[in-house]
N, C-alpha and C positions, 0 to 999 in steps of 0.2 A: 523335579518341578516344585516351585515354591507353592506353599499352601495359599489357597485363594482367600481373598478378602471379600466377603459378601455384603459389606456395608452398602446400602442403596445410594448413599450420598458420596460425592467426590471428596477427596481429602482437601480441606481448605488450604488455600495458598496464602502465605503471609503477605500483608500489604501495609504500606504506610497509612497512618491515621488520616482520614479525609481532611480534617481541619489543619493538619500540618502540611500534607502534600499539596493542597491547593495554593500554597504560598511558595513552592519550590518546583524545580524542573527535574528532580531526581525520579528514578523509576518508581512507578506506583506499586506494581507487584514485585515482591522480593525473591520469588522463586522457591522451589522445594529444597529442603535438606535431603541428604541421601536416604534417611529413614522414611521421610514423607514420600519420596519418589518410589521407593520399593513398596510401601504400603499401597499407594495408588495403583502401581503396576500390577499388584496382585488382585486387583478388582477385575482385570481382563480375563474373560472366560476362554481365551484362545480358541475361538470358534473355527471349525473346520472350513466353513464357507466364507469367512473373512469379509463381511460386508463393508467394513470400514475402509479397506483398501480400495474398493470400487468408488468410494466417495472422495478419494484423494486425487486431485488433478494430475499429480506426478506419480501416482501409484507407489507411495512409500509402503514398504512391507511392515505395516503397523504392528501386528501381533508379534512379529519377530523381534523388533526393537524393544517393545514393551516387555516381552519375556526375558530379554537380556537384562533389562533394568531390574526386574523382579528378583533376579538371581545375583544382582550386584555386578554384572558385567557391563559397566557403563561405557567403557571405550568401544566395545563391540556394538553397543546400542547406537552410538553416534555413527559408527562406520556403516551400519545397516541403513540408517537414514540417508547418509551422504551418497549411497549408491544411486539414488534417484532424485534427491533434493539437494541442490547446491547451496541453499541458504537456510539451514535448519534453525539457527539462532534467531533469524529474522522471522521465519514462518511460525515458529513456536510462540512468538509474541503477537503477531498482527494478523495471522490467518483467521478467517471466520469458521473455525472448526465446527461450530454448532450447526452450520448449514451444509457441512461437507462430511468429513469422516465421522464426527461425533453424532451427527444426525442419524447415521445408520448403525450405530453401536447397539448391540443386543441389550446391554445393561440399561439403555434409555427406555426400554419398554416398561419396566417396573421401578424406575428410579432415575438417577442421573447417569449419563454416559460416563465411560472412562475418560479421565482428563488427558486426552491424547495430546492436545496442544501444550499443556503444562509439562508433560513428560518429554515431549520433543525439545522444549526449551531447556529442561533440566539436563538432558543428554548433551546438548550443544554447549551449555554453560560449563558443565563439568569437564568436558573435553578441553575447552579453551583455557580453563583454570589449571588443569592437571597435566596436560600433554603438550609438549613443545613440538608442534608440527613442523616437519621439514618438507617444504614443498619443492619438489624437483622439477626442473625445466625439462619438458619432453623433447625428444630429438625432433628437429625441424624437418618438415617435408618440403620446405622451400616454396610454399604457396601462400598467397596473401588474401586475407579476408578482412573487410571493414565492417565494424559494428557501429551504428549511429545511435547514440543514447546509452547511458550507463545506469539505467534503472534495473529492476529485477529481470526483465526480459533480456536486456543487453548483457548484463553481467553473467547470466546463466549461459547464454549462447556463446559468449566469448570464452568462458571457462571450459565448456564442453569441446569447443573447437581447438583450444590451446592444448588440451589433453591429447588430441589426435595429431598434434604436430604442426598445426597451422600457425602462420605468422599473423597474429590478430592485432589490429589497431582499433581502439574505441575512440570515437569522436564525441565529445561531450560539450554541450553548449555552455553550461555553467563553469565557474572557476573551480568547482569541486565535483568529483565523481560521486555517483550514488543515486542520481535521479530523485524520484519521489521518496526514496528511503532516507535521503538527506534533507530535502527541502520541504517535504509534505508531512511526514509523520513526526510528531513532537518527541523530544528527548525523553519525556516521562513515559512514553510508550515503547520507544525503540532507541536505546542509547546509540549515539553515532559511532562510538568506539567499536561496536559490534560490526556495523556496516564497513567501517574502515579496515577491519581485520580481513573481511572477505575481499575487499579491493586490493589490499596488500598481497594476499595470497595469489591473486590473478597476476599481479606484477611479477611475483617470484616465478610464475610459470612462463613468463616472457611476454605477457600481454602489454602492449604500449597503450597508454591513455593520453590522448590529446585533449586537454581542457580548453575552454574559451574558443571552441571550434564549432561554429554554427553552420552545419551542412545546409546548403541552400543560400548561404551568404558568403562564407569564406571559400567554400568549394562546393561543387555540385556532385551528385551521384555519378553523372556521366564523366566528370573529370576524374573522380576516384577510380573509375573502371578503365577509362581510355588513356589517361595520362599518368596515373600513379600506380598502375599495375595490380589493382585489387581484382581478383577473379570473381568474387561474389561479395554481396553487401547484405547485411541484415539491418532492417529499420526497426528500431525499438524506441521511438521518440516519445512514447507516452501520450497522455491527454492533458496538455498544459494550457489549453485555450479556455479561459473561464467563460461561463454563461452568466448573463445578467437578466434581470426581470423586465427591463424596459419600462420602468415606472419613473415618474417625475422625481428629480432630486438625486439620481444615481451619480451625477457628475460633481456633487458637492465634496469639499474636503472632509475627510473623516469617513468616507465610504471606501471600503476595500473589497476586492475580490478575495476569496479564501486563498487563492494561489499566492497573491502578493503578500497577504498578511502572514501566512504560514512560512513563506520563503524568507521574509524579513526576520521572523521569530526564530526559525530553525536553522536555516543555512547561514544567515548573516548574524545570528546570535543576538538579536535585539534584546533578549531577556537578560543579557549581560551588559547592557548599556550603562555607563559610558566606556566600560572596558573595550567593548566593540562599538564601532561608530555608526551603528544603524538603529536609530530610535524608532519607536512606534507610538503614535498618539493613541491613548486609550480613553481617558476620562472616567467618570463615575459610572455611567450607564452604557452598556454595549448590547446591541441586538445582533444575533447571528441568524440569518434567514436560511432555513434548510433543515433536513432531518437525517442526513447521512453521517457516516463516520467523519468526513471532513468537517462538517458542522460541529460535531462533538469536539474534535481536535481544536478548532478555532475558539470555541466557547471556553474550553478548559484552559487554553493558553491565555485568553483575555483575563480570566479570573486570576491566574497566577501573576499576570502583569500588574495587578492591583485594582482592577475594576470592582466596584462595590456590588453592582447588580448586573448580571449577565443573563440575557434571555435567549432561549432557543425559540424562534418563531417558525411554526410549521403548519401548513394549510390543511393537512389531514390529521387523523387521530394518532395517538402514540402507537397503537397497534400496527399502523401502516408505516411507521418509521423504518427506513432501510438500514439505519445504523445497527451495529452489533448490540445485543442486549447488555453485554458487559460494559460497553462504552456509555450507554444510556445510564446504567446503574452507577458507574463511577462518576458521571457528570452530576447526577442528582445528589450523590453523597457529598460532592464538593461544593454544593450550593448553587448550581446552575438552575435557573428558573425556566420551566417549560410552559410556553404559551402555544398549545396545540389548537387545531381548528381555528387558526388565525392566519390572515393573509395580509401582507403589507400592500398598500395601494399608492403611497406617496412618502417620500423622505422629505422632511421639512428642514429648512435651513435658516441661518442667521449670519449675516456678514460672510457668506460663502462657506460656512461650516455647518455640519449636521447639528440640528437642534432638537429634532424629534422625528417620530415615525407615525404615520397615520395607517391604521389597520382596520380590517373588517372581520367580524366573526364569520366562521364557515360552518356548514353542515354537510354531511355526506349524503350523496344521492345514489344513483344507479352505478354499477361497476363500469369502468371504462375498458379500453382494449387490453390494458395490462391486468385486468381482473380486480383491480382495487376500486373501491367506491369513489366516484368522482366528487370532489368538493365543490360546493356552490355557496355564494355569499348570502348571508341573512340580511334581508332588507332592514335599513335603519340601525344597523349594529356597529357603525363606524365609531372608532375611538382613537385618541392620540396618546402616545407615550413619550415622555421626555427622553432624549437619547443624545449621546456624545459621539458614538461610533457605530457604524453599521457594516457588517461583514456579510457579503453575498456568497452563500455556499450551496448553490442549487445545481451544481454539476460542471463538468468540463468536457471538452471535445478535443480531438487531435488537432495539433497545430497545422495550418494549411501550407506552411513554408516548403516542406518536402514536395508536396503535390504541385505547388505553383512553379517549382523549378525542375520538375521531372514530368513533362507532359505525357509520356507514355506509361505512367503509373496510374492505374485505374483506382478510383475511390468511390465510396458511397456518397450519396447526396449530403449526408451529415458529416462527411470528412474522413471516415474510417477507410483504411486501405483495404482493397478487396484481395483476398488471398485464398488459396486452396487450403481447406481446413486441416487436411492431413499433413501438409508439408510446410505451410507458410509461404508457398511460392506466390509471387505477385505476377502481374501482367507483363512486367519488364524482365527480360532475360537476365538471369544471374542475381536477381534481387529478391530477397525474402523479407518477411515482416512478421511481427507478433507483439502481443501485449496490448496495452491500451491504445496504441496507434491503429490497431485493427478493430478491437472490440469496443472502444470507448472506455471510460473509467471503470475498472474492475478491481480484482484483488491481486496481491503480490504473488500468490501461489499460481494463479492462472497465467500471469505474465511469465513467471519462471518456467511453467510448463510449455508455454508457446516458444520460449527461447530454446528450450531443450529439444523440442520437436523440430524447430528450424535448423538447429545445429546438425542434427542427424541428416536432414534433407540436403543441407549444403554440402556435407561430406559426400553423400551419394551423388549429388549433382557434379561436383568437381572430379570425383573418381571416374564418372562416366565420360568426362572430357579429356582424360589422359591419352 
C-alpha cells in the first residue's frame, strides 16, 4: 500500500494562464502528470464504508481506482472506472463532483476532498494516450433496438446494449453525433476529439448512427417499431427547447438563446470563422442572462470571440448560483463581469438590433418552494446598460416533438417523459427513456446513469418476450 499523503489541500492542477486562455479555445485545465496523480491518489484514506461511491450516480468503485493510481497501475484504474462508467474522460471533466462523490469524501471534513474528478480524467487520458484499445464487435443476438438521441444517455444505453449483442441504431437529429457533449459544452472544457473517440468505439462495436434523422419528422416511434423491426426504443432526446424571459425586445436581432449561440460556436465551429462558414455576431458588449453552467459557457465563449465586456446578469446572489464553483472561478479569472441581484426587464433596440438592456436591482426576500430566497425588485432602481448582444441562458426543457407524434407516451405538464424510476419504462409498450428528456436539464453523469439503467431494463424486457 502506497504511503498516504496527508496534505489537507488538493494537488493543484496545471491550467492555462487566464489572460491567455480567454483568447483561445484550447482546454483550460491541462491535467495531472503521473507524479501529480499518484500524489493526489495517496490523499485517499481508503475508507471501509466508502461514502464517495454512494455519491456517484453510476457507483464507480472510487477507492479501488484511486488505489490503483497511487500504486502506478494506471491501466487497471481506467478499467475499474469503465466497469460502471462508459464516459470517464467526459465525466472527469464536466461532472459536478463537488456536489456528488467529493461532497461525501471524508477528507473534506478537515480540508479539501480528494480530487476524484481530476483523477478520473487522468486515468482516462493516460489510457487513451498509452493504450491502443481494440474494440471487438460482440456476437449478434439478432434483435434490434433503436436509440433516439446521441447524447450521454443515448451513447451509454447504446454501448451497453451493443455489448450484450443487440443490433443498435442511434437516430441523431443533428449532422454530428454526440448531443450536448458536442453542441453544448465548449471545446475549452471538453475537447470534441474525446467525445469522437467514444463515438468511434461504439461504431466499432457495431452500433449504426443515422445522423440528420429527426424522429417525429423523418420517422415516428410507431414506424420504427411496426415497420422497421425495432423491438424496443430508448428515448434520450435531451432538453433542447430553450426558455425565454418573455420581456419586450427578445425578438431583436442580436438576441440568442444559449442553445443557438453554443450550437453555432461549438458544433458549427463559429470560433473558426471564416474557415467554417457559421459566423456569430458579438460586438463590444455582451449580456448573458442566467447563473448556471450554460450561462458560464456562453459568457466565456463570448469573451473568447472578442467581446470587450461580458456580463453575467443574475437575479439572485452569487451564493444561489447553480453553476459549478469551478466554472464561476474560471469565468471571473477570465474577466467576466458579474452583475448579481440584477434582473432584465426590457431589451432595447435600434434599427432592429440590440442596443441596450434595461435592468432593475433585486433584493432577496423569503424562501420560495425550492428553499432559495425569492428575489424581488427594488423600487426606483432601474438602470440601462449599452449592449450589442444578449444571450438568454435561463434553462431548457424537453423538445415536444416526440410527445406530439407519439400520443400514447405520457409526459409531465412541463414536457418531461413520465417513466418508472427503476427501469426507465414509459407508458408505451417497449419504449424506455432517460436523461434530460425525463428529468429536464441535468448532468452528464445522471444522463449516463439513466441510459445504463434503461439498457439493463431493455435487455430484461426483450428476454422476457423470447
